N, C-alpha and C positions, 0 to 999 in steps of 0.2 A: 504494500500500500503506499502510495505516495504521501509527501508530508501535506498536512491541511493547508490550503490556500483560502479558506474562510474561517472565521470564528464567529460561535454564535456569543452575542453578548446581549445587553439590556436594551441595545438600539431598536428602534421602532421598525418593522417590516411592512412595506406595501406590497400588495398583491402582485405588484410587478417586481418587486425585490425577491419574493418568492419564486415567480415563476422565471426569472433570470438565473437565480441560484439553482434552482431545480434544473432546467433546460441545459445549463452548462456542465451539470454532472461534477461539480467541485468537490473535493475533499473536505469534510466539516469537522471541527473540533469546539470544544468549548474553550471560551475565552478565559484568561486567569481570573479575571472578575466574577464570571459566572461558576466558576469552579469553587471559589471561594464562597460565594452566597450557597451553594447547594450543599459543601461542606459544613458551612455554620448550621445550616437548618438541620443537618442530620446530627451534629453535636449536640444541638438544642434539645432535639427529640430525645436523644439518648439520655439526657440529664433529665428531663421531664418524665420520663418513663420511670427512672429510677426513684425518683421522689415521690411519683404519684400515688395519691391515696385514694382516689376516685377513678371509675373507669373513663378511659378516652375512647369514643366510637373509632372503630376500624383498627385501631392501635394494639388494645390489648380486649376487645370484645369481638363477638361474632359480627355478622353481617346483615344489611337488610333487616328483616324483622326478627333476627337472631341478635339484634344489638345488645340486649339485656344479660346476654351470658358473657361473663367475665374469662379470660384466657390467662392461664398461668405463665409466667416469663418464659419457662423452658419449653413451652410450645410455640413461641410467637413465631420462629421461622416455620414450622410445620402449617400453622394457621396460615400464613401469606401464601406458601406453594399450595397449600389444599386450596386456596382461593382460586388461584390461577388453573389449577387444574380442573376445578368444578364448574367453572365458568367457561370453559373451553366447549361450548354447547354450538359452535356454528354448524349451519347446514347451507344448502344451496351451491351455485356456482362458486369458482374460488374467485377471488378479488384480483384483478390484472394485477401485473408486476408494478407498472408505474404507480399506482395507488397504492400498494403495499409499501413500497418506497416512500412515498409521500407522507405515509403515515407514521412511519420511522421517524423522519424528519421532523414533523411536528409534533410528535411524542417527547422526542428530546428538546424541542424548543419550549414546550410548555414546563417541562420538568426544570429547566435550566434557570428559572426565577428565584430558585431558593425557597418555594413556599409549600413543598411536597414533602419533605423529608425523606427523600430518595437519596441514595448512596451516590457517588461519584461514579464507582465502578457499574453500576446499573445504566448510567447515563452514558458512559463511555462505550459500553457494550452495545446499546443502542445505535449509536452513531457508527461503531465498526461494522454492524451488519450494514448500514446504510452505505457506507464508504466502500464496501465490497461486494455489495449489491448481493447479500447473503439473505434471501428474501422469505420471512415465514409464510407458512400456507395460511392463509386467512379465507374466510367465507363470508358471503353477503348477507345472509339471513341470520337472524338471532338477537339483533338489538333493537331494543325499545326507544333508545335515544332519549333516556331519561336518567338512569345511574351512569350516565355515560354509556358509551359503546361497549358493554361490560363484554359480551361474546366476542366481537371481532378482536378487542385489544387483547382478551385473554389468550386468543391465539398468536396475535403478535408477540405476545410475552413469553409463551412457552419455550422457546430456543434458548431464552435466557437461562432457564433452570435445566436445559438438556433434554426437553421434551419436545414432541410435535416434530415437524418436518421443515425444511429450510430448502428452497430452490437455489441451485448453485449453477449458475449458467444454463437456466431453464429447466434442469433437472431436479425433482424432490429428492432429496437424502434425510436420513435422520439427522436431527439437530445434533445429536451427541456424537455422531461421528464426523459431522463437519467441524465441530468444536475441536475435536481431537485433532484433525487434521491442520488445523490453524494453531495448535498449540495452547488452546483454551481448555478451561473448565466450566462447568455450570457454575452459575452464582448461588449461593445461598442466602435467599431473601432475608432480609430484617424486618422488624416490625414496621408495619404501615406501608412498605415498599410493593407487595403486591395489589395493594387497594390502590395505591397512586399510579400503578400501571394500568390498571383495568378501568378506573374512574376517568373519564374524559372524554372529549369529542372528537378525538382525532381520525375516526373512521367517517364522521359526517363532513368534518373540516376538509379531509383529503379528498372526497368525492365533490364535495362544493366548490374548492379551490381548482381542481382539476376540471370540472365543468366550465367554470369561469376562464379558466386559460381558453378552453376549446370555443366556447360560445363567443368571446369577445371577438376572437379571429374571425368565426363563421358571421357575426354581425357585419363587420366591415366588407366581408365578400358578398353578402346579401345584396349590399348598396350596389356593388360593382355588378354582380351578375342582373341585377333588377334594371340598372342602367343598359347593359347590353339587351336586355329583353325590351325596354322601351325603345330602342332604338329600331331592333329587328321588327318590332311590331308597327314601326312607323307612328311613334307616338308624340306627344305634343310637350314642349319645354316648358309651358307657362306655370305648371303645377311646383315646378320648382325655382321659381323667381323669389330671391330673397326677401322681396317685400312682403309676401302674404306672410312669411314665417316670422318676420319681426313683428308682425301685427298679432301673432300667437306665439311667443317666445318660448317654447318648451325646448330644452337644450337639447334634447335627442332628435327633435325634429329639423331644428336648425342646422344640426350635424349632418343629418341623413341628405337634406337638401343640397348642403355645400358639398358633400361626398360626390353624389351623383352630377352635379353641374360641373365637377371637376373631372370626373371621367369622361363628361360628353364634351369637353374641349376640342373645339375645332372639327366636330362630326359635321360631315354635309348632310347626313339624314336627318339629324334632330333639326337643324336649322332650314330645311326645305319648307315650302308650302305645303299645308295638309288640306285635305278633302274634309275630313271629318272636325268636328268643333270640339268635342270632349273624349276623354279615353275613359274606360271603365276604372273603378275604384282601386283595381289592385295595381294600376300604373299611378292614377293621378293622386292619390293617396299614400304612395310609398313614404315620403317624409312622416306623416302623421303615423302610420302604424309601425314601420322601422323604429321610428324615433319613441314610440312609447314603449318598445322593447328595451332601446337603448338606456332609457330613465329607469327601469325596473332593473336592468343589470346593475346600474351605478348605485342602485339601493342594495343591492345583493353583494356588490363588490364591498360597500361599506360594513356590512355585517361580517362577513369573512374576514375583512381585515382587521378589524376587532379580535375576532376568535383567534387568528393564528398569532396573536400577540396576548393570549392570555392563559391563566392558570384555570384549569377545568376539573381538577380533582378534588376529592375532598376525603378528610377534613382539610381545611386551608390551615398551614402554620405561618405565624408572624412572630419569629425570633425577637425581634427588636422590641415589639409590643408586648411580648410574653403571653400570647394569647393562640390558642388553638381552637377554631372556629368549624364546626360541622355546619354545612349549609348546602346550597343546591347548585353550584356553579357547573356541575356537569350536566345540567337539564338542557335539552336540546331543543327547547321551544322557538327560541330566536332563530336558530339554524332552520328547523323545519318550516317555518312560515316563509323564509327567504327562499329554501329550496323549492317549495312549491310556486313560488312567484317566479323563479328561474325556468321552471318547466312551463308555466303558463305564457311566459315573454317569450320562451324559444319557440313553442306550438304556434304561436301567432305568425313567426317569421316563416316557418314552415306551410303554414295555410295560405298565406298571401303569395308564396313562390308557387305552389301548385296551382293555384288560380292564374296565375301569369302563364305558366305551362299550358293549362287548358286553352286559353285563348291564343297561344301561339299554334297550337294543332288543329284549331277549329277552322282553317281556311278562310279567315277574313283578312281584309286588307291585302290583297293580291297574293297572299301566301297560299301555295297549295294545301290541300287537307292532309293533315299529320306530317306536312314537311318532308314530303317525298317526291320525287319527279314523276314517277307513274302510280298514283295512288289507284288502289284498285287490284292491281297486280300484285304491288306492295302495300302492306299496311303501315310501314313507315314506323311512326312515333305514338302511335295511337294506345297502345298498351303502357307505354312508358308513363302516360299520364294516369294511366288506372293504378300503376304501382306507387305513385305519389299519392294518389287519393287515398289507398290503402293505409300508407303511412301516416298520413294527417289524420285520419279516422283513428288510429292506433294512439296516436298522441293525445286525442281529447281525452280517451278513457285512461290514459296515464296521468292526466291532469286533473283527476278528482284528488283534492288536497288530502294528504296523507296527515298534516299537523291538526285537523279537526277531530281525529280519532285518537282513543285513549282507551286501555285495557288496565285494570288493575293487576298488581303483581306482588308477590313478596308479601302474600298474606295480608294485604291492604297496606302495607307500609309504604309502597310505591302506588299511590293511588292515583297519579296523574302523570300519564307518560307522552312523550312528544311524538314520538313514531317518526322523528327525523331521519332515522337510517332508511326507512322506507322511502322517505322523500327524498333522500341523497340518489339512491339506485335508480328510481324512475326518473329523476331529474337528467341525470347522465345519459339514461336510456334514450330521452326526447332529444337531446343536443346531438345525440349519434344520429336519430332518425332526420335532423333538420339537415344533417351534413348530405345524407342521402337524397332527401328531396331536393336541396339546391344543386347535386349533381345532375339531377335529371332536368332542371330548369337551364343549367348551363349547356346540356348537350341539346335541348331544343333551341334555345336562343342563339347559339353559335350556327345551329344548322339553318335556322330562319333568316340568320344574316346572308348566308350564302345566295339567298333568291334576291337580295337587293341590289340593284345597279349603282346606288350611291354608296360610298363609304363611311363605316362609323368613324369614332376619333381615333387619331394615331395610337393613344394608349391602350383602347380597347382592341384595336386590330392587333397590337403587339400580343396583348393577353390571349386573343383568339387564336394567334398562330402558334403560340406556346404550348396550348391547349391541343391544337391540331395534332402534335406530335405524340400525344397519347391517344385521342380518339379522333380518328380520320372521319371525315364527311361521310355520310350514309347514302349511297348511290342506289343501294337495293336491298331488301330486307337480309338482316343477320341477327345474331343471337345479341339482343341487346343489354342482357345482363352482365356480358364481359364488359360492354361501353361503360354501365353505370359503375361497375366496379373500379374501371380505371380512371374515370371521372372524379370518383370519391379520393381515388389514391392522389390525383391531381391537386384536388382541394386539400388534402391532408399533407401535401408537400410544398404546397405554396407558403413561402416565407413572408412573414410580416414584420416590420421593425415594430418594436413594441409602443412605440409612439402611438403607432395607429390603432392600437388594441386597449391600451389602459389610458 
């Protein structure tokens, strides 16, 4: 492992900072200041336990509804390790590698503030796994998003004590064998450490941050592809005039109109005389619809920026104030509502994209039906629109809010839960679905443009030419599933400066 070139300290992280750190795959270590805070909190907790006359929740008691059962000092290590093993109840699909990696980074970040009673050994081991991309096997299902993400974080923590599985270069191996090969031994957890590892919102935070990384890029590309569709449909420029947006100055609306105008600079198509007086809403109202989603993403970004700079385990320890507080910072309600908002705002971008696709293939404005030279003999892009419609419908089902649900757990002790983990997994699914719907619109818009005699803008012409290297023009029917996959890959590999995203 190379020497760390990024240190975790008390500095505030923006979501952009997290994106750039995560994307760069830099080696990460605790700063000297953070290490001192972590150690000071651990020393304080050890002294507190030694002098304690009353039970301290989760430190020398059971957990959840078992909070009233005191645990002897000789059993504190077994208590913490039992906690990790018993809570490893995850099921369903495995969490993708990038998200497990992000969970490790965010968990270490949250523990670095010196309010968790964790040992330096545990935090450094988490960072060792992150830096070496030794990724615990974690499952999507099992968290209520209330006492934190208990089940996913238990699976994330199992390798620390030599249990569970680690993925090394994509292959799952027993954690114990991987640690031995690295010259490491399992950690013996001390008082409170298991609880500090399991209490927290890092599953929700990782999914939400990752979804934002992806959707902020897609939001920009939605404006770009919409501009391409507008020109291919022979749309009108007036709805993007800055004057009308200054009269209703929502930030997202203003930004969208500005983006579209910039994309269409020097387009001969957009500036030519039009026969039609107005365009359908899916073209005319792009600033208003895309803009509303941008404003929603800004709210979600604010929530997750706060969360990645927060302490979210319980109880929370304040050595300087000589206070240990059992509270609810692990509750995911804030994240659950934000994640539901993210899903809804993303689904709207897919919905209006599909409507533009429908109009492009409908045989209007001198475009051939289904955008193929010999319709009838060829079905062209007819069924591509069906696929987009199917995905948009699925998004509507996924946008049923998870945050309004709650199921009582732990014998009534945990009587209101956020369901933020479910909100997280379905929000990312909606984002992935948007990528597919946008890929279909891009195929249709670039195909429609080929039937125009005038040129679009130099910028868009260059973009389409790059796209043509991945997806050639459709002269006659072929297997469109391959084209959609290539278009998605083109979108995924399109690199944007982070200034355009954040």
